[in-house]
N, CA and C atoms as a LAMMPS dump frame, in Angstrom:
ITEM: TIMESTEP
0
ITEM: NUMBER OF ATOMS
552
ITEM: BOX BOUNDS ff ff ff
-5.0000000000000000e+02 5.0000000000000000e+02
-5.0000000000000000e+02 5.0000000000000000e+02
-5.0000000000000000e+02 5.0000000000000000e+02
ITEM: ATOMS id mol type element x y z
1 1 1 N -115.037 -5.64 -164.321
2 1 2 C -115.105 -6.3 -165.648
3 1 3 C -113.988 -7.243 -165.781
4 2 1 N -112.676 -6.821 -165.354
5 2 2 C -111.584 -7.608 -165.471
6 2 3 C -111.709 -8.952 -164.702
7 3 1 N -112.169 -8.777 -163.528
8 3 2 C -112.398 -9.995 -162.665
9 3 3 C -113.425 -10.931 -163.215
10 4 1 N -114.488 -10.441 -163.859
11 4 2 C -115.353 -11.362 -164.377
12 4 3 C -114.814 -12.131 -165.635
13 5 1 N -113.88 -11.486 -166.303
14 5 2 C -113.294 -12.167 -167.514
15 5 3 C -112.335 -13.19 -166.931
16 6 1 N -111.46 -12.843 -165.834
17 6 2 C -110.633 -13.76 -165.234
18 6 3 C -111.399 -14.972 -164.656
19 7 1 N -112.455 -14.761 -164.029
20 7 2 C -113.251 -15.769 -163.453
21 7 3 C -113.806 -16.824 -164.631
22 8 1 N -114.158 -16.218 -165.567
23 8 2 C -114.622 -17.068 -166.794
24 8 3 C -113.612 -18.018 -167.38
25 9 1 N -112.249 -17.351 -167.529
26 9 2 C -111.278 -18.089 -167.913
27 9 3 C -110.798 -19.185 -166.99
28 10 1 N -110.871 -18.892 -165.679
29 10 2 C -110.407 -19.921 -164.71
30 10 3 C -111.55 -20.656 -164.208
31 11 1 N -112.662 -20.728 -164.923
32 11 2 C -113.842 -21.643 -164.655
33 11 3 C -114.389 -21.245 -163.287
34 12 1 N -114.565 -20.088 -162.973
35 12 2 C -115.265 -19.625 -161.727
36 12 3 C -114.357 -19.643 -160.491
37 13 1 N -112.993 -19.979 -160.58
38 13 2 C -112.232 -20.16 -159.425
39 13 3 C -111.236 -19.054 -159.349
40 14 1 N -111.473 -17.917 -159.879
41 14 2 C -110.437 -16.728 -159.865
42 14 3 C -110.584 -15.984 -158.57
43 15 1 N -109.57 -15.428 -158.125
44 15 2 C -109.609 -14.517 -156.993
45 15 3 C -109.672 -13.06 -157.448
46 16 1 N -110.543 -12.216 -156.751
47 16 2 C -110.557 -10.902 -157.226
48 16 3 C -109.32 -9.936 -156.842
49 17 1 N -108.334 -10.637 -156.11
50 17 2 C -107.285 -9.799 -155.672
51 17 3 C -106.447 -9.178 -156.752
52 18 1 N -105.887 -9.883 -157.697
53 18 2 C -105.093 -9.164 -158.748
54 18 3 C -105.814 -8.061 -159.555
55 19 1 N -107.149 -8.373 -160.019
56 19 2 C -107.791 -7.41 -160.752
57 19 3 C -108.08 -6.137 -159.989
58 20 1 N -108.583 -6.291 -158.666
59 20 2 C -108.93 -5.333 -157.887
60 20 3 C -107.662 -4.4 -157.478
61 21 1 N -106.593 -4.826 -157.176
62 21 2 C -105.401 -4.103 -156.941
63 21 3 C -104.866 -3.556 -158.073
64 22 1 N -104.908 -4.179 -159.263
65 22 2 C -104.337 -3.503 -160.479
66 22 3 C -105.386 -2.289 -160.842
67 23 1 N -106.58 -2.384 -160.602
68 23 2 C -107.491 -1.397 -160.903
69 23 3 C -107.335 -0.191 -160.008
70 24 1 N -107.276 -0.438 -158.762
71 24 2 C -107.443 0.618 -157.79
72 24 3 C -106.05 0.976 -157.128
73 25 1 N -105.09 0.107 -157.269
74 25 2 C -103.635 0.433 -156.679
75 25 3 C -103.68 0.163 -155.119
76 26 1 N -102.495 0.334 -154.546
77 26 2 C -102.417 0.28 -153.062
78 26 3 C -102.559 -1.165 -152.549
79 27 1 N -102.977 -1.226 -151.234
80 27 2 C -103.392 -2.456 -150.55
81 27 3 C -104.762 -2.56 -150.389
82 28 1 N -105.362 -3.53 -150.781
83 28 2 C -106.799 -3.754 -150.756
84 28 3 C -107.185 -5.037 -149.82
85 29 1 N -108.007 -4.857 -148.818
86 29 2 C -108.474 -6.014 -148.095
87 29 3 C -109.745 -6.434 -148.875
88 30 1 N -109.724 -7.701 -149.232
89 30 2 C -110.989 -8.34 -149.823
90 30 3 C -111.458 -9.386 -148.912
91 31 1 N -112.682 -9.298 -148.601
92 31 2 C -113.286 -10.203 -147.589
93 31 3 C -114.714 -10.466 -148.115
94 32 1 N -114.991 -11.654 -148.464
95 32 2 C -116.257 -12.008 -149.091
96 32 3 C -116.286 -11.188 -150.43
97 33 1 N -117.504 -10.395 -150.52
98 33 2 C -117.632 -9.483 -151.69
99 33 3 C -117.112 -8.151 -151.386
100 34 1 N -116.734 -7.755 -150.175
101 34 2 C -116.316 -6.326 -149.823
102 34 3 C -114.808 -6.198 -150.221
103 35 1 N -114.581 -4.934 -150.715
104 35 2 C -113.236 -4.512 -150.944
105 35 3 C -113.004 -3.285 -150.172
106 36 1 N -111.921 -3.18 -149.524
107 36 2 C -111.568 -1.967 -148.728
108 36 3 C -110.132 -1.591 -148.911
109 37 1 N -109.888 -0.431 -149.364
110 37 2 C -108.435 0.11 -149.508
111 37 3 C -107.879 0.338 -148.13
112 38 1 N -106.67 -0.093 -147.967
113 38 2 C -105.933 0.208 -146.69
114 38 3 C -105.044 1.44 -146.786
115 39 1 N -104.738 2.124 -145.686
116 39 2 C -103.868 3.295 -145.804
117 39 3 C -102.594 2.854 -146.712
118 40 1 N -102.158 3.809 -147.48
119 40 2 C -100.948 3.596 -148.325
120 40 3 C -99.685 3.396 -147.457
121 41 1 N -98.795 2.572 -147.84
122 41 2 C -97.621 2.339 -147.137
123 41 3 C -96.44 2.449 -148.091
124 42 1 N -95.377 2.844 -147.526
125 42 2 C -94.027 2.934 -148.363
126 42 3 C -93.228 1.77 -148.025
127 43 1 N -93.455 0.627 -148.879
128 43 2 C -92.719 -0.554 -148.657
129 43 3 C -91.786 -0.816 -149.727
130 44 1 N -90.667 -1.53 -149.349
131 44 2 C -89.663 -1.964 -150.448
132 44 3 C -89.813 -3.426 -150.648
133 45 1 N -90.202 -3.768 -151.817
134 45 2 C -90.379 -5.237 -152.13
135 45 3 C -89.316 -5.684 -153.155
136 46 1 N -89.133 -6.93 -153.129
137 46 2 C -88.258 -7.595 -154.125
138 46 3 C -89.053 -8.78 -154.665
139 47 1 N -89.332 -8.804 -155.9
140 47 2 C -90.207 -9.924 -156.47
141 47 3 C -89.147 -10.872 -157.031
142 48 1 N -89.305 -12.128 -156.84
143 48 2 C -88.383 -13.187 -157.332
144 48 3 C -89.293 -14.064 -158.376
145 49 1 N -88.888 -13.977 -159.45
146 49 2 C -89.511 -14.842 -160.574
147 49 3 C -88.674 -16.119 -160.756
148 50 1 N -89.288 -17.212 -160.353
149 50 2 C -88.541 -18.562 -160.273
150 50 3 C -88.332 -19.057 -161.671
151 51 1 N -88.871 -18.464 -162.736
152 51 2 C -88.716 -18.909 -164.188
153 51 3 C -89.301 -20.312 -164.144
154 52 1 N -90.071 -20.819 -163.356
155 52 2 C -90.775 -22.086 -163.421
156 52 3 C -92.253 -21.798 -163.949
157 53 1 N -92.587 -22.314 -165.089
158 53 2 C -93.95 -22.076 -165.471
159 53 3 C -94.97 -22.917 -164.667
160 54 1 N -96.139 -22.478 -164.578
161 54 2 C -97.122 -23.15 -163.796
162 54 3 C -98.494 -22.773 -164.39
163 55 1 N -99.502 -23.542 -163.931
164 55 2 C -100.855 -23.298 -164.368
165 55 3 C -101.69 -22.898 -163.063
166 56 1 N -102.119 -21.642 -163.185
167 56 2 C -103.013 -21.177 -162.014
168 56 3 C -104.164 -21.919 -161.831
169 57 1 N -104.72 -22.288 -163.039
170 57 2 C -106.06 -23.07 -162.946
171 57 3 C -105.732 -24.606 -162.303
172 58 1 N -104.601 -25.082 -162.69
173 58 2 C -104.211 -26.413 -162.146
174 58 3 C -103.957 -26.341 -160.66
175 59 1 N -103.261 -25.296 -160.228
176 59 2 C -102.936 -25.167 -158.817
177 59 3 C -104.307 -24.952 -157.969
178 60 1 N -105.219 -24.098 -158.461
179 60 2 C -106.533 -23.949 -157.78
180 60 3 C -107.34 -25.248 -157.776
181 61 1 N -107.234 -25.969 -158.894
182 61 2 C -107.892 -27.305 -158.893
183 61 3 C -107.294 -28.248 -157.87
184 62 1 N -105.9 -28.217 -157.748
185 62 2 C -105.201 -29.145 -156.784
186 62 3 C -105.649 -28.852 -155.419
187 63 1 N -105.757 -27.567 -155.015
188 63 2 C -106.227 -27.226 -153.643
189 63 3 C -107.66 -27.616 -153.504
190 64 1 N -108.477 -27.4 -154.449
191 64 2 C -109.905 -27.716 -154.354
192 64 3 C -110.002 -29.308 -154.171
193 65 1 N -109.305 -30.048 -154.884
194 65 2 C -109.34 -31.489 -154.786
195 65 3 C -108.835 -31.932 -153.436
196 66 1 N -107.653 -31.245 -152.905
197 66 2 C -107.222 -31.597 -151.593
198 66 3 C -108.324 -31.314 -150.497
199 67 1 N -108.959 -30.139 -150.668
200 67 2 C -110.005 -29.792 -149.762
201 67 3 C -111.143 -30.736 -149.735
202 68 1 N -111.521 -31.217 -150.937
203 68 2 C -112.6 -32.157 -151.062
204 68 3 C -112.263 -33.406 -150.342
205 69 1 N -111.046 -33.945 -150.557
206 69 2 C -110.629 -35.204 -149.907
207 69 3 C -110.372 -35.037 -148.532
208 70 1 N -109.802 -34.005 -148.018
209 70 2 C -109.328 -33.756 -146.642
210 70 3 C -109.899 -32.424 -146.002
211 71 1 N -111.144 -32.208 -145.912
212 71 2 C -111.646 -30.908 -145.433
213 71 3 C -111.183 -30.639 -144.081
214 72 1 N -111.104 -31.768 -143.201
215 72 2 C -110.671 -31.625 -141.889
216 72 3 C -109.163 -31.046 -141.712
217 73 1 N -108.392 -31.182 -142.665
218 73 2 C -107.005 -30.694 -142.758
219 73 3 C -107.042 -29.274 -143.364
220 74 1 N -107.602 -29.196 -144.639
221 74 2 C -107.528 -27.955 -145.408
222 74 3 C -108.275 -26.935 -144.913
223 75 1 N -109.462 -27.142 -144.29
224 75 2 C -110.219 -26.029 -143.793
225 75 3 C -109.529 -25.207 -142.723
226 76 1 N -108.878 -25.847 -141.796
227 76 2 C -108.16 -25.127 -140.839
228 76 3 C -106.923 -24.382 -141.297
229 77 1 N -106.307 -25.019 -142.32
230 77 2 C -105.198 -24.275 -142.973
231 77 3 C -105.717 -22.909 -143.652
232 78 1 N -106.865 -23.055 -144.373
233 78 2 C -107.394 -21.924 -144.98
234 78 3 C -107.904 -20.933 -143.978
235 79 1 N -108.459 -21.447 -142.897
236 79 2 C -108.767 -20.433 -141.783
237 79 3 C -107.631 -19.802 -141.101
238 80 1 N -106.457 -20.491 -141.152
239 80 2 C -105.249 -19.902 -140.492
240 80 3 C -104.598 -18.798 -141.505
241 81 1 N -104.699 -19.172 -142.78
242 81 2 C -104.349 -18.169 -143.706
243 81 3 C -105.117 -16.916 -143.558
244 82 1 N -106.395 -17.035 -143.468
245 82 2 C -107.269 -15.831 -143.311
246 82 3 C -106.875 -15.178 -141.954
247 83 1 N -106.605 -15.82 -140.868
248 83 2 C -106.358 -15.226 -139.628
249 83 3 C -105.001 -14.599 -139.662
250 84 1 N -104.014 -15.215 -140.368
251 84 2 C -102.582 -14.437 -140.57
252 84 3 C -102.76 -13.204 -141.28
253 85 1 N -103.538 -13.15 -142.47
254 85 2 C -103.74 -12.044 -143.158
255 85 3 C -104.446 -10.846 -142.464
256 86 1 N -105.518 -11.377 -141.757
257 86 2 C -106.17 -10.263 -140.848
258 86 3 C -105.392 -9.704 -139.774
259 87 1 N -104.566 -10.471 -139.191
260 87 2 C -103.65 -9.984 -138.176
261 87 3 C -102.527 -9.157 -138.696
262 88 1 N -102.072 -9.509 -139.976
263 88 2 C -100.999 -8.774 -140.648
264 88 3 C -101.323 -7.39 -141.017
265 89 1 N -102.698 -7.098 -141.336
266 89 2 C -103.04 -5.67 -141.756
267 89 3 C -102.879 -4.8 -140.557
268 90 1 N -102.815 -5.262 -139.46
269 90 2 C -102.637 -4.355 -138.135
270 90 3 C -101.231 -3.988 -138.095
271 91 1 N -100.237 -4.51 -138.87
272 91 2 C -98.842 -4.309 -138.719
273 91 3 C -98.2 -3.845 -140.09
274 92 1 N -99.004 -3.249 -140.906
275 92 2 C -98.609 -2.771 -142.191
276 92 3 C -97.415 -1.621 -142.038
277 93 1 N -97.504 -0.906 -140.939
278 93 2 C -96.405 0.094 -140.738
279 93 3 C -95.234 -0.357 -139.876
280 94 1 N -95.215 -1.733 -139.506
281 94 2 C -94.123 -2.337 -138.817
282 94 3 C -93.695 -3.542 -139.685
283 95 1 N -92.674 -3.197 -140.568
284 95 2 C -92.198 -4.217 -141.459
285 95 3 C -91.546 -5.534 -140.834
286 96 1 N -90.946 -5.346 -139.674
287 96 2 C -90.459 -6.651 -139.001
288 96 3 C -91.529 -7.566 -138.648
289 97 1 N -92.622 -7.031 -138.1
290 97 2 C -93.781 -7.852 -137.652
291 97 3 C -94.57 -8.332 -138.986
292 98 1 N -94.695 -7.415 -139.884
293 98 2 C -95.361 -7.85 -141.242
294 98 3 C -94.543 -9.028 -141.807
295 99 1 N -93.283 -8.834 -141.82
296 99 2 C -92.381 -10.063 -142.317
297 99 3 C -92.699 -11.332 -141.649
298 100 1 N -92.835 -11.308 -140.313
299 100 2 C -93.17 -12.466 -139.655
300 100 3 C -94.479 -13.15 -140.118
301 101 1 N -95.408 -12.253 -140.316
302 101 2 C -96.75 -12.843 -140.867
303 101 3 C -96.575 -13.393 -142.331
304 102 1 N -95.739 -12.762 -143.041
305 102 2 C -95.494 -13.337 -144.386
306 102 3 C -94.909 -14.591 -144.278
307 103 1 N -93.883 -14.813 -143.434
308 103 2 C -93.264 -16.156 -143.236
309 103 3 C -94.24 -17.224 -142.809
310 104 1 N -95.141 -16.78 -141.856
311 104 2 C -96.254 -17.702 -141.514
312 104 3 C -97.098 -18.13 -142.6
313 105 1 N -97.493 -17.139 -143.374
314 105 2 C -98.327 -17.387 -144.46
315 105 3 C -97.689 -18.352 -145.568
316 106 1 N -96.474 -18.079 -145.829
317 106 2 C -95.657 -19.008 -146.735
318 106 3 C -95.672 -20.46 -146.285
319 107 1 N -95.548 -20.63 -144.918
320 107 2 C -95.554 -22.053 -144.458
321 107 3 C -96.944 -22.683 -144.694
322 108 1 N -98.033 -21.947 -144.412
323 108 2 C -99.37 -22.382 -144.534
324 108 3 C -99.611 -22.752 -146.082
325 109 1 N -99.114 -21.949 -146.945
326 109 2 C -99.234 -22.217 -148.449
327 109 3 C -98.487 -23.457 -148.798
328 110 1 N -97.342 -23.594 -148.164
329 110 2 C -96.578 -24.765 -148.441
330 110 3 C -97.278 -26.069 -147.928
331 111 1 N -97.947 -25.969 -146.771
332 111 2 C -98.811 -27.104 -146.302
333 111 3 C -99.889 -27.453 -147.233
334 112 1 N -100.415 -26.543 -148.001
335 112 2 C -101.472 -26.747 -148.921
336 112 3 C -100.905 -27.369 -150.182
337 113 1 N -99.735 -27.441 -150.317
338 113 2 C -99.035 -28.078 -151.471
339 113 3 C -98.864 -27.181 -152.765
340 114 1 N -98.901 -25.871 -152.556
341 114 2 C -98.703 -24.898 -153.629
342 114 3 C -97.262 -24.45 -153.771
343 115 1 N -96.427 -25.034 -153.005
344 115 2 C -95.014 -24.591 -152.976
345 115 3 C -94.352 -25.187 -154.26
346 116 1 N -93.069 -24.974 -154.447
347 116 2 C -92.23 -25.609 -155.469
348 116 3 C -90.771 -25.431 -154.905
349 117 1 N -89.876 -26.343 -155.089
350 117 2 C -88.588 -26.351 -154.642
351 117 3 C -87.854 -25.044 -155.033
352 118 1 N -87.973 -24.486 -156.277
353 118 2 C -87.359 -23.306 -156.612
354 118 3 C -87.874 -22.019 -155.935
355 119 1 N -89.175 -22.125 -155.635
356 119 2 C -89.762 -20.943 -154.758
357 119 3 C -89.19 -21.039 -153.469
358 120 1 N -89.061 -22.2 -152.859
359 120 2 C -88.626 -22.412 -151.443
360 120 3 C -87.135 -21.816 -151.441
361 121 1 N -86.356 -22.095 -152.411
362 121 2 C -85.035 -21.73 -152.512
363 121 3 C -84.938 -20.171 -152.48
364 122 1 N -85.869 -19.484 -153.378
365 122 2 C -85.811 -18.078 -153.411
366 122 3 C -86.361 -17.372 -152.109
367 123 1 N -87.254 -17.961 -151.489
368 123 2 C -87.806 -17.52 -150.251
369 123 3 C -86.741 -17.524 -149.094
370 124 1 N -86.074 -18.626 -149.075
371 124 2 C -84.925 -18.724 -148.152
372 124 3 C -83.775 -17.822 -148.408
373 125 1 N -83.487 -17.774 -149.737
374 125 2 C -82.332 -16.835 -150.11
375 125 3 C -82.729 -15.442 -149.753
376 126 1 N -83.901 -14.905 -149.993
377 126 2 C -84.309 -13.638 -149.638
378 126 3 C -84.226 -13.361 -148.074
379 127 1 N -84.662 -14.296 -147.351
380 127 2 C -84.658 -14.201 -145.828
381 127 3 C -83.231 -14.221 -145.393
382 128 1 N -82.394 -15.07 -145.957
383 128 2 C -80.961 -15.119 -145.478
384 128 3 C -80.212 -13.815 -145.835
385 129 1 N -80.638 -13.184 -146.991
386 129 2 C -80.015 -11.826 -147.366
387 129 3 C -80.539 -10.611 -146.582
388 130 1 N -81.569 -10.928 -145.665
389 130 2 C -81.906 -9.765 -144.764
390 130 3 C -83.387 -9.442 -145.014
391 131 1 N -84.166 -10.062 -145.793
392 131 2 C -85.548 -9.689 -146.016
393 131 3 C -86.355 -9.779 -144.489
394 132 1 N -87.284 -8.859 -144.326
395 132 2 C -88.102 -9.059 -143.131
396 132 3 C -88.946 -10.28 -143.177
397 133 1 N -89.4 -10.65 -144.441
398 133 2 C -90.217 -11.789 -144.632
399 133 3 C -90.31 -12.212 -146.123
400 134 1 N -90.718 -13.274 -146.472
401 134 2 C -90.806 -13.63 -147.843
402 134 3 C -91.783 -14.716 -148.069
403 135 1 N -92.456 -14.786 -149.08
404 135 2 C -93.505 -15.671 -149.411
405 135 3 C -93.858 -15.967 -150.8
406 136 1 N -94.575 -17.047 -151.022
407 136 2 C -95.041 -17.34 -152.33
408 136 3 C -96.007 -16.349 -152.659
409 137 1 N -96.234 -15.88 -153.942
410 137 2 C -97.352 -15.041 -154.349
411 137 3 C -97.989 -15.656 -155.457
412 138 1 N -99.226 -15.281 -155.654
413 138 2 C -99.968 -15.937 -156.733
414 138 3 C -100.476 -17.246 -156.365
415 139 1 N -100.671 -18.194 -157.39
416 139 2 C -101.16 -19.499 -157.244
417 139 3 C -100.218 -20.471 -156.797
418 140 1 N -98.832 -20.15 -156.802
419 140 2 C -97.825 -21.073 -156.455
420 140 3 C -97.524 -22.117 -157.564
421 141 1 N -96.837 -23.127 -157.126
422 141 2 C -96.42 -24.161 -158.024
423 141 3 C -95.391 -23.788 -159.114
424 142 1 N -94.754 -22.529 -158.87
425 142 2 C -93.899 -21.988 -159.823
426 142 3 C -94.208 -20.505 -159.724
427 143 1 N -93.762 -19.781 -160.7
428 143 2 C -94.175 -18.33 -160.78
429 143 3 C -93.266 -17.527 -159.828
430 144 1 N -93.78 -16.651 -158.96
431 144 2 C -93.13 -15.7 -158.149
432 144 3 C -93.214 -15.799 -156.734
433 145 1 N -92.276 -15.17 -156.05
434 145 2 C -92.441 -14.938 -154.665
435 145 3 C -92.244 -13.486 -154.406
436 146 1 N -92.478 -13.037 -153.181
437 146 2 C -92.218 -11.634 -152.773
438 146 3 C -91.534 -11.574 -151.457
439 147 1 N -90.588 -10.549 -151.361
440 147 2 C -89.811 -10.37 -150.166
441 147 3 C -90.106 -8.925 -149.622
442 148 1 N -90.388 -8.726 -148.384
443 148 2 C -90.378 -7.352 -147.794
444 148 3 C -88.958 -7.094 -147.352
445 149 1 N -88.478 -5.956 -147.96
446 149 2 C -87.076 -5.657 -147.682
447 149 3 C -86.776 -4.323 -146.989
448 150 1 N -85.792 -4.256 -146.161
449 150 2 C -85.278 -3.086 -145.596
450 150 3 C -84.778 -2.28 -146.834
451 151 1 N -84.946 -0.966 -146.747
452 151 2 C -84.53 -0.224 -147.995
453 151 3 C -82.972 -0.406 -148.279
454 152 1 N -82.098 -0.431 -147.259
455 152 2 C -80.618 -0.525 -147.598
456 152 3 C -80.274 -1.91 -148.102
457 153 1 N -81.188 -2.917 -147.85
458 153 2 C -80.86 -4.342 -148.294
459 153 3 C -81.433 -4.821 -149.487
460 154 1 N -82.359 -3.919 -150.16
461 154 2 C -83.213 -4.502 -151.166
462 154 3 C -82.448 -5.042 -152.274
463 155 1 N -81.168 -4.359 -152.709
464 155 2 C -80.42 -4.877 -153.844
465 155 3 C -79.698 -5.988 -153.474
466 156 1 N -79.278 -6.196 -152.296
467 156 2 C -78.599 -7.423 -151.789
468 156 3 C -79.596 -8.612 -151.862
469 157 1 N -80.834 -8.472 -151.467
470 157 2 C -81.789 -9.403 -151.562
471 157 3 C -82.077 -9.771 -152.973
472 158 1 N -82.13 -8.787 -153.92
473 158 2 C -82.305 -9.114 -155.37
474 158 3 C -81.123 -9.974 -155.844
475 159 1 N -80.029 -9.648 -155.483
476 159 2 C -78.82 -10.375 -155.901
477 159 3 C -78.843 -11.799 -155.37
478 160 1 N -79.24 -11.939 -154.185
479 160 2 C -79.406 -13.428 -153.62
480 160 3 C -80.466 -14.212 -154.403
481 161 1 N -81.541 -13.56 -154.822
482 161 2 C -82.528 -14.156 -155.653
483 161 3 C -81.944 -14.563 -157.061
484 162 1 N -81.327 -13.54 -157.609
485 162 2 C -80.644 -13.805 -159.009
486 162 3 C -79.589 -14.786 -158.905
487 163 1 N -78.928 -15.037 -157.842
488 163 2 C -77.991 -16.045 -157.63
489 163 3 C -78.488 -17.471 -157.6
490 164 1 N -79.836 -17.536 -157.501
491 164 2 C -80.499 -18.803 -157.561
492 164 3 C -81.207 -19.129 -158.899
493 165 1 N -80.559 -18.449 -159.926
494 165 2 C -81.037 -18.652 -161.318
495 165 3 C -82.482 -18.111 -161.493
496 166 1 N -82.796 -17.09 -160.845
497 166 2 C -84.175 -16.507 -160.986
498 166 3 C -84.027 -15.019 -161.319
499 167 1 N -85 -14.428 -161.695
500 167 2 C -85.074 -12.99 -161.972
501 167 3 C -85.594 -12.198 -160.775
502 168 1 N -85.01 -11.068 -160.505
503 168 2 C -85.356 -10.196 -159.413
504 168 3 C -85.904 -8.925 -159.797
505 169 1 N -86.877 -8.407 -159.256
506 169 2 C -87.377 -7.077 -159.626
507 169 3 C -87.57 -6.303 -158.334
508 170 1 N -86.801 -5.201 -158.196
509 170 2 C -86.949 -4.351 -157.008
510 170 3 C -87.934 -3.37 -157.216
511 171 1 N -89.063 -3.226 -156.312
512 171 2 C -90.172 -2.503 -156.532
513 171 3 C -90.781 -1.917 -155.28
514 172 1 N -91.857 -1.277 -155.417
515 172 2 C -92.643 -0.821 -154.224
516 172 3 C -94.154 -1.058 -154.493
517 173 1 N -94.984 -0.32 -153.782
518 173 2 C -96.454 -0.383 -154.036
519 173 3 C -96.897 0.866 -154.706
520 174 1 N -97.635 0.668 -155.777
521 174 2 C -98.164 1.647 -156.563
522 174 3 C -99.549 2.002 -155.932
523 175 1 N -99.699 3.179 -155.606
524 175 2 C -101.087 3.554 -154.831
525 175 3 C -102.039 4.022 -155.894
526 176 1 N -101.66 4.29 -157.13
527 176 2 C -102.474 5.014 -158.072
528 176 3 C -103.444 3.978 -158.809
529 177 1 N -102.985 2.812 -159.134
530 177 2 C -103.771 1.832 -159.919
531 177 3 C -103.803 2.174 -161.387
532 178 1 N -104.816 1.612 -162.106
533 178 2 C -104.886 1.827 -163.507
534 178 3 C -105.178 3.23 -163.776
535 179 1 N -104.638 3.705 -164.91
536 179 2 C -104.753 5.105 -165.222
537 179 3 C -104.478 5.221 -166.744
538 180 1 N -105.092 6.271 -167.374
539 180 2 C -104.879 6.384 -168.768
540 180 3 C -103.59 7.253 -168.991
541 181 1 N -102.662 6.729 -169.711
542 181 2 C -101.388 7.462 -169.901
543 181 3 C -101.595 8.505 -171.105
544 182 1 N -100.844 9.546 -170.886
545 182 2 C -100.898 10.612 -171.922
546 182 3 C -100.057 10.077 -173.222
547 183 1 N -100.544 10.469 -174.381
548 183 2 C -99.849 10.305 -175.644
549 183 3 C -99.729 8.735 -175.871
550 184 1 N -100.66 7.887 -175.51
551 184 2 C -100.6 6.612 -175.697
552 184 3 C -101.739 6.045 -176.584
């Protein structure tokens, strides 16, 4: 139901990712109309909020326009993003390798034009502080990035992000998803 609402608001261009993961929790592989929960992982993440506002609808439209004008360029990039994602799921328990795939994915997203100078700064700061990998998350153009952190370095990575005039959130992956809270 949440995905259908998001799709309506975004004029049919919404991704089922956010609503599916929020509802079910954990890591979910979404391919076509199929959704499959992957084994739970204990990951340490640092989210960097660039504090740059952006429009998801505008970013999605920008990529759609680029694809329409240059399918011979955009289609291979989109295929590579899918390939990187599918390869990455085989390395969920190997954070160093997973981080490499995150870095590849970020480069492909940048090639699609959904990057932003502030996001690039945060991604590089996180990597320099010891993150296994870091990438744009969401639609890009501003908003957030995510870094996969070694447990002992997660606060150092957060500090590196904050030193770039951004907000950092140290977190992990909630495997429970949506639930009814008691006394609410």
